C-alpha positions in Angstrom: 115.6 146.7 69.8 119.3 146.1 70.4 120.2 142.5 71.4 122.2 142.4 74.7 124.4 139.3 75.0 124.4 138.0 78.6 126.2 134.7 78.4 127.6 132.0 76.1 126.6 128.4 75.4 129.0 125.7 74.6 128.5 121.9 74.7 125.2 122.4 76.5 126.8 124.6 79.3 126.0 128.2 79.9 129.2 130.2 80.5 129.5 133.6 82.2 131.0 136.2 79.9 133.4 137.3 82.7 135.1 134.0 82.9 138.5 133.3 81.2 136.8 130.3 79.5 134.3 132.6 77.7 137.0 135.0 76.5 139.1 132.2 75.0 136.3 129.9 73.7 135.7 129.3 70.0 132.4 128.4 68.4 130.2 129.2 71.3 126.6 130.2 70.8 125.7 133.7 72.2 122.8 133.9 74.7 120.9 137.2 74.4 118.7 138.8 77.1 115.1 137.6 76.7 112.8 134.8 77.7 114.6 131.8 76.2 115.2 129.0 78.6 119.0 129.8 78.8 118.4 133.5 79.2 115.9 133.0 82.0 118.4 130.8 83.8 120.9 133.6 83.9 118.3 136.3 84.7 116.7 134.2 87.5 120.1 133.5 89.0 120.9 137.2 89.2 117.4 137.9 90.6 117.9 135.4 93.4 121.1 137.4 94.4 119.2 140.7 94.1 116.5 139.3 96.5 119.3 138.1 98.9 120.8 141.6 98.7 117.5 143.2 99.5 116.9 140.9 102.5 120.3 141.6 103.9 119.7 145.3 103.8 116.3 144.9 105.4 117.4 142.3 107.9 121.1 142.9 108.7 122.9 139.9 110.0 121.0 137.4 107.8 123.2 134.4 106.7 122.8 132.8 103.2 123.2 129.2 102.2 122.3 128.5 98.5 120.1 130.2 95.9 119.7 128.0 92.8 117.5 128.4 89.7 114.7 125.8 89.7 111.9 125.1 87.2 109.8 128.2 86.9 112.0 130.5 89.0 114.5 130.4 91.9 114.8 130.2 95.6 117.3 131.1 98.3 117.8 129.3 101.6 118.8 131.6 104.5 118.8 132.1 108.2 117.0 135.4 108.5 117.8 137.7 111.4 114.3 138.5 112.6 110.6 137.5 112.0 109.9 136.8 108.4 106.8 135.6 106.5 104.8 136.0 103.3 103.7 139.4 104.6 107.3 140.6 104.1 107.5 139.8 100.5 106.1 143.1 99.2 108.6 144.9 101.4 111.5 142.9 99.9 110.2 143.4 96.3 110.1 147.2 96.8 113.7 147.2 98.1 114.7 145.0 95.1 113.2 147.6 92.7 115.1 150.3 94.4 118.4 148.4 94.2 117.9 147.4 90.5 117.3 151.0 89.4 120.9 151.8 90.4 122.1 149.4 87.6 125.1 148.3 89.7 127.4 146.0 87.8 127.6 142.3 88.8 131.2 141.5 89.2 132.9 138.1 89.3 136.2 137.3 91.0 138.0 134.2 92.0 140.0 133.2 95.2 141.5 130.0 96.4 139.4 127.8 98.6 141.8 128.4 101.5 141.3 132.1 101.1 137.5 131.6 101.0 137.6 129.6 104.2 139.5 132.5 105.9 137.2 135.1 104.4 134.0 133.4 105.5 135.3 131.9 108.8 132.6 133.6 110.8 129.8 132.5 108.5 128.8 128.9 109.2 126.5 128.7 106.2 129.2 129.8 103.8 131.5 127.2 105.4 128.7 124.6 104.7 128.7 125.6 101.1 132.5 125.4 100.8 132.4 121.8 102.1 130.4 120.9 99.1 132.8 122.5 96.6 135.6 120.2 95.5 137.5 122.8 93.5 140.6 124.5 94.8 139.5 127.8 93.3 136.1 129.3 94.0 134.2 132.1 92.3 132.4 135.0 94.1 129.8 137.4 92.6 129.6 140.9 94.0 127.0 143.6 93.5 127.2 146.7 95.7 128.0 145.6 99.2 126.5 142.1 98.7 128.6 139.2 97.6 128.2 135.4 97.7 129.9 132.2 96.6 128.5 131.2 93.3 129.4 129.5 90.0 127.2 131.8 88.0 126.5 132.7 85.3 125.0 136.1 86.0 123.8 139.2 84.1 126.4 141.9 83.5 124.4 144.4 85.7 121.3 144.6 87.9 119.6 147.1 85.6 118.4 144.3 83.4 116.3 142.9 86.2 112.9 144.4 85.6 110.1 141.9 86.0 110.0 139.7 89.0 107.7 138.3 91.7 108.4 136.8 95.1 105.9 134.0 95.6 106.1 132.3 98.9 108.1 131.6 102.1 108.7 128.0 103.2 111.0 126.0 105.4 113.9 123.8 104.2 116.3 121.7 106.2 119.9 122.7 105.8 121.3 120.6 102.9 118.0 118.7 102.8 119.0 116.8 106.0 116.1 116.5 108.4 118.5 116.2 111.3 119.9 119.7 110.6 118.3 123.1 111.3 115.4 124.5 109.4 116.3 127.5 107.2 113.9 129.9 105.6 113.4 129.4 101.9 112.0 132.2 99.8 110.7 131.4 96.3 110.4 133.8 93.4 110.4 134.1 89.6 111.6 136.5 87.0 111.1 137.3 83.3 112.7 139.7 80.8 109.5 141.7 80.6 106.3 142.4 82.6 104.0 140.9 79.9 105.7 137.5 80.1 105.6 137.7 83.9 101.9 138.5 83.9 101.2 135.6 81.6 103.1 133.3 83.8 101.4 134.5 87.0 98.0 134.2 85.3 98.9 130.6 84.4 99.7 129.9 88.0 96.3 131.2 89.1 94.6 129.0 86.6 96.8 126.1 87.7 95.6 126.6 91.2 92.0 126.3 90.2 92.9 123.1 88.3 95.0 121.5 91.0 94.3 117.8 90.9 94.5 117.6 94.7 91.7 120.1 95.0 89.6 118.6 92.3 90.2 115.1 93.5 88.7 116.1 96.8 85.8 118.1 95.4 84.8 115.3 92.9 85.4 112.4 95.3 88.0 110.8 93.2 90.9 110.0 95.6 92.5 111.0 98.9 95.6 110.5 101.0 95.5 109.4 104.6 98.5 109.9 106.9 97.3 106.9 109.0 97.8 104.8 105.9 101.1 106.5 104.9 102.3 109.4 102.9 102.5 109.0 99.1 100.0 106.1 99.1 96.9 107.2 97.2 93.5 105.7 98.1 91.1 105.6 95.1 87.4 106.3 95.8 84.8 104.7 93.5 84.7 107.5 90.9 88.5 107.8 90.9 88.8 104.0 90.5 86.3 104.0 87.7 88.2 106.8 85.9 91.4 104.8 86.3 89.7 101.6 85.1 88.4 103.4 82.0 92.0 104.4 81.2 93.3 100.9 81.8 90.6 99.3 79.6 91.3 101.8 76.8 95.1 101.1 77.0 94.7 97.3 77.4 92.7 97.1 74.2 95.2 99.3 72.4 98.1 97.0 73.4 96.3 93.9 72.3 95.6 95.2 68.8 99.3 96.1 68.5 100.3 92.5 69.3 101.6 93.0 72.8 101.1 90.1 75.2 99.8 90.7 78.7 102.0 89.4 81.5 102.1 89.7 85.3 105.1 89.5 87.6 105.4 89.3 91.4 105.6 92.3 93.7 108.8 91.2 95.4 111.9 89.5 94.0 115.0 88.1 95.7 117.7 90.7 96.1 120.0 88.4 94.1 118.0 89.4 91.1 118.4 93.1 91.8 122.2 92.5 92.2 122.5 90.9 88.8 120.5 93.7 87.2 122.7 96.4 88.8 119.7 98.0 90.6 121.0 96.9 94.0 124.3 98.8 93.4 122.8 101.8 91.5 119.3 102.2 92.8 119.2 100.7 96.3 118.4 103.9 98.1 115.1 104.1 96.2 114.0 100.6 97.1 112.2 98.9 100.0 113.6 95.6 101.3 112.5 92.8 103.6 113.6 89.4 104.7 111.7 86.1 104.7 112.5 83.8 107.6 111.4 80.5 106.1 113.7 81.2 103.1 116.9 81.2 105.3 116.3 84.9 106.0 116.9 85.7 102.4 116.6 89.4 101.5 113.9 90.4 99.0 113.4 93.7 97.2 110.0 95.2 96.5 110.0 96.0 92.8 110.6 99.6 91.8 110.1 98.5 88.2 108.7 95.5 86.2 111.6 94.7 83.9 113.2 91.8 85.7 110.1 89.7 85.7 109.7 90.3 82.0 113.3 89.2 81.5 112.5 85.9 83.3 109.3 85.5 81.3 111.4 85.8 78.1 114.0 83.3 79.4 111.6 80.7 80.8 111.8 78.8 77.5 113.9 78.6 74.4 113.0 81.5 72.0 113.3 81.5 68.2 114.2 84.5 66.1 110.8 83.9 64.4 109.1 85.0 67.6 110.8 88.4 67.6 109.9 91.1 68.3 108.3 89.7 71.4 106.3 92.4 73.2 105.2 92.0 76.9 103.1 94.6 78.7 102.0 94.8 82.3 100.0 97.4 84.3 102.5 96.8 87.1 102.3 98.4 90.5 105.7 99.4 91.8 107.1 101.0 94.9 109.9 103.6 95.2 111.2 105.3 98.3 110.6 109.0 97.8 111.5 111.5 100.5 108.4 113.0 102.0 109.4 116.5 101.0 109.0 115.7 97.3 105.7 113.9 97.5 103.0 115.8 95.6 99.5 114.5 95.2 99.3 111.8 92.5 102.3 113.5 90.6 104.9 112.1 93.0 103.9 109.1 95.1 105.6 106.0 96.6 103.2 103.5 95.0 102.2 103.7 91.4 101.2 101.6 88.4 103.1 101.9 85.2 101.7 101.2 81.7 104.9 99.2 81.3 106.0 97.2 78.3 109.2 95.5 77.2 110.1 94.6 73.6 112.6 91.9 73.0 114.0 92.1 69.5 117.0 91.7 67.2 119.4 94.7 66.8 118.2 95.1 63.2 114.6 95.6 64.5 115.3 98.4 67.0 114.5 101.3 64.6 111.2 99.9 63.4 110.1 99.0 66.9 110.9 102.5 68.2 109.0 104.0 65.2 105.9 101.8 66.1 106.1 103.0 69.7 106.3 106.6 68.6 103.2 106.1 66.4 101.5 104.7 69.5 102.6 107.8 71.4 101.2 110.1 68.7 97.8 108.4 68.7 97.5 108.6 72.5 98.5 112.2 72.7 96.2 113.4 69.9 93.3 111.5 71.5 93.7 113.4 74.7 94.5 116.7 73.0 98.1 117.1 74.1 100.9 118.7 72.2 104.2 117.0 72.9 107.9 117.1 72.3 110.6 114.6 72.6 114.2 114.6 74.0 117.0 112.1 73.7 118.9 111.5 76.9 122.5 110.2 76.5 124.9 108.3 78.7 125.1 109.6 82.3 128.3 109.6 84.5 126.8 106.7 86.6 126.2 104.0 84.0 126.8 100.4 83.1 127.9 99.1 79.7 130.7 100.1 77.4 130.7 103.2 75.1 130.3 101.1 71.9 127.0 99.7 73.2 125.8 103.1 74.2 126.6 104.5 70.8 124.7 101.8 69.0 121.6 102.3 71.1 121.7 106.1 70.9 122.1 106.1 67.1 119.1 103.8 66.8 116.9 106.2 68.7 118.1 109.2 66.6 117.5 107.3 63.4 113.9 106.4 64.4 113.1 110.1 65.2 114.8 111.3 62.0 112.9 108.8 59.9 109.6 110.1 61.2 110.7 113.7 60.7 110.3 114.4 64.4 112.0 117.4 66.0 113.8 116.6 69.3 116.1 118.0 71.9 119.1 116.4 73.6 119.7 116.0 77.3 123.4 115.2 77.5 124.1 112.8 80.3 120.4 112.4 81.2 120.0 108.7 80.3 119.1 105.9 82.6 122.1 104.0 84.1 121.5 101.1 81.8 120.7 102.8 78.5 119.9 105.9 76.5 116.2 107.0 76.2 113.6 109.2 74.5 111.5 111.2 77.0 108.1 112.4 76.0 107.1 115.8 77.4 103.5 116.9 76.9 102.0 120.4 77.0 98.7 120.8 78.8 95.8 123.2 78.2 97.4 126.1 80.0 100.9 125.7 78.6 102.6 123.6 81.3 105.1 120.9 80.3 105.0 117.5 81.9 107.4 114.5 81.7 105.4 111.4 80.9 106.4 108.5 78.8 109.8 107.1 77.9 111.5 104.7 75.5 114.8 103.2 76.6 117.2 100.9 74.7 118.9 98.4 76.9 121.7 96.1 75.8 122.8 95.5 79.4 120.0 93.5 81.1 120.0 90.9 78.4 123.7 90.5 78.9 123.6 90.5 82.7 120.9 87.8 82.7 122.5 86.0 79.8 119.3 85.6 77.8 119.3 84.4 74.2 117.2 83.6 71.1 118.1 81.0 68.4 118.8 82.6 65.1 118.2 81.2 61.6 121.6 79.4 61.7 120.6 77.7 65.0 123.1 79.8 66.9 122.5 81.6 70.2 122.1 85.4 69.9 121.6 88.2 72.4 118.3 90.1 72.1 118.0 93.8 72.6 115.5 94.9 75.3 113.4 98.1 74.8 111.8 99.5 78.0 108.7 101.5 77.1 106.0 103.4 79.0 103.7 106.0 77.3 101.6 107.4 80.1 104.4 106.9 82.6 102.1 105.9 85.4 98.4 105.9 85.7 98.7 108.0 88.9 100.7 110.8 87.3 98.8 110.7 84.0 95.5 110.9 85.8 96.7 114.0 87.7 97.8 115.6 84.5 94.5 114.8 82.8 92.6 116.2 85.7 94.4 119.5 85.5 94.4 119.5 81.7 90.6 119.1 81.5 90.0 121.0 84.8 88.1 117.9 85.9 85.8 118.0 82.9 86.8 114.7 81.4 85.7 113.7 77.9 83.0 111.1 77.8 85.2 108.1 77.0 87.1 108.3 80.3 84.7 110.2 82.5 83.8 108.1 85.6 80.2 109.3 85.3 79.1 110.2 81.8 75.9 112.0 82.8 73.7 112.8 85.8 70.0 112.3 85.3 67.7 114.7 87.3 64.0 113.7 87.5 61.8 116.8 87.9 59.4 115.0 90.2 58.9 111.7 92.0 56.7 110.5 89.1 59.8 110.6 86.8 62.2 108.6 89.0 61.3 105.1 87.7 61.7 106.3 84.0 65.1 107.8 84.9 66.3 104.6 86.5 65.3 102.5 83.5 67.3 104.9 81.3 70.2 104.6 83.7 70.1 100.8 83.5 69.8 100.8 79.7 72.9 103.0 79.4 74.8 100.8 81.8 74.5 97.8 79.5 76.4 99.9 77.0 79.2 100.6 79.5 77.8 104.2 80.1 77.8 104.9 83.8 75.3 107.5 85.0 73.8 108.7 88.3 70.2 109.6 89.2 69.8 112.6 91.5 66.4 111.9 93.1 67.0 113.3 96.6 64.4 115.4 98.5 66.3 118.6 97.6 64.7 121.2 95.3 65.0 120.7 91.5 67.3 123.7 91.2 69.6 122.5 94.0 69.8 119.0 92.4 70.7 120.6 89.1 73.3 122.8 90.7 74.8 119.8 92.6 74.9 117.8 89.3 76.7 120.6 87.5 79.3 120.9 90.3 80.4 117.3 89.5 81.7 118.4 86.1 80.0 115.5 84.3 79.8 115.9 80.5 75.9 115.9 80.5 73.1 116.7 82.9 69.8 115.2 81.7 66.5 116.7 82.9 63.5 114.5 82.7 59.9 115.6 83.4 56.4 114.7 82.2 57.0 116.4 78.8 60.2 114.4 78.2 58.5 111.2 79.2 55.5 111.9 76.9 57.7 113.0 73.9 60.4 110.3 74.5 62.9 113.1 74.7 65.6 114.5 77.1 66.4 118.0 78.1 70.2 118.2 77.9 72.7 120.5 79.6 75.9 120.0 77.7 78.8 121.2 79.9 81.5 121.2 77.2 79.5 123.1 74.6 77.9 125.3 77.3 74.5 124.7 75.7 71.0 123.5 76.6 69.0 121.6 74.0 66.3 119.0 73.7 67.1 115.7 71.9 65.2 112.5 71.3 66.0 109.7 73.8 67.2 107.3 71.1 69.3 110.0 69.4 71.0 110.9 72.7 71.8 107.2 73.4 73.3 106.8 70.0 75.3 110.0 70.5 76.7 109.2 73.9 77.5 105.6 72.8 79.6 106.9 69.9 81.4 109.4 72.2 82.2 106.5 74.6 83.6 104.2 72.0 87.1 105.7 71.5 89.9 103.4 70.1 93.6 104.1 70.5 
């Protein structure tokens, strides 16, 4: 099949072939029509415009705001002239197909901003877009009778748009401002072929079944309560047990790797956040309060744990012989997230990080990063995740000089190269205080999730003027590595829930097995077995209600526990257990002692 070039990539930017830049560029990488990340960005951008064109034809007088590409697809915000809901999506799709078959070219042209203001003077939404464009020359894309302000890039013609799906209709405030009008937002997705589209839509259906919000409710793990506040999860007993199992596993893993547990306060004086730079760079994401008996001093509720760890390092004189010094804390933090982006446990306002900070000499950076990457590999393999890594470099909004950033970034690259790890690069995606490695995991149905991070920080040690004493009895500045592997227990628990579809492996399952006595005569035996397992840190439940045996078994299986154990007179006589193994989809009999040994072994995982 002939390759069709649709754009050009240079220095991480995708460039439309119609631009003067693309025609004069040297050394650019061609982007061909297909399902690569870059090609899909171009295809989906053009499909968004095709959707807008179809809606304009079906609902004349509709005004359009913006239609960006987002993860998994695209959306368009608009003021639709008429009633519009999910029921209209099929109608729009049909019109899109009709338009695409005409294979109209997608043409780009440029005018001055002054000309654009005149051209769109009667379109208030276009004028809103123009307010947000700083350039004196703007680009417009035209296809048939439809045209819109857009930077691009786009396909050369609409005939390449073949496989798309409109997914849902939602509301969105103009420019994300809750004080402005509510526009209609239509979401969709597109792929280069129908097979890829079907695979993606099937994945979405499976994801819906695995949604941690749905499973959390069904399995009595956690819930959210508007009376308590949005984005503030409440953990029920089983959910809290699941989380405690994770924490215990991680705590022991840190101790054997010579990390020291520490604990900092939940609030710190704002002066601390000013020294660190968070006050100037991160204030909009923080919560603040004042304390009257401290001369009305302002305090910031911590959005991260690093400042306390800096103070712990600096509370006494440190020798180079102590380095690397590794502190870890399962620290609860609070960040102000807009209510519109809150999403179950994946995006909350209160969460607990598996946070650690390593204070070391510059010469120790590479080895420490390698050790962290080995730790990452162990955890990901234990939970059955494939993963990839990406280096994020200096952003526009940053502190520290270029030389410091270069040293830090080189150390991260060297660590990855020494381990032979493949990695990508996110230019300008680093934290404001240092470059980082992001860890992205792939779950059981192929979705990618951002989890852990490793960040090199030369800036906080300098801002807080911390030192260690070297072998010549001179003061030296340590390097600080910020490190979280799970990211947060909330987010990782949500990902695990969806990865395993609620069927957690024994070593983290909140309930390892449900024991179902066949009759009242078997209840006492079952409770003795329950207590014996509990001494080995194996939590089980006994279903001895007045419901029928079949109903109790069905209810037990709905809880997605690894094992359902049936106990009757025969099992008591033979000292055996009738097992329903959910993961292996098998039923079998096993001796009582053999099963206890088996479940104890499965529960004793080490990271």
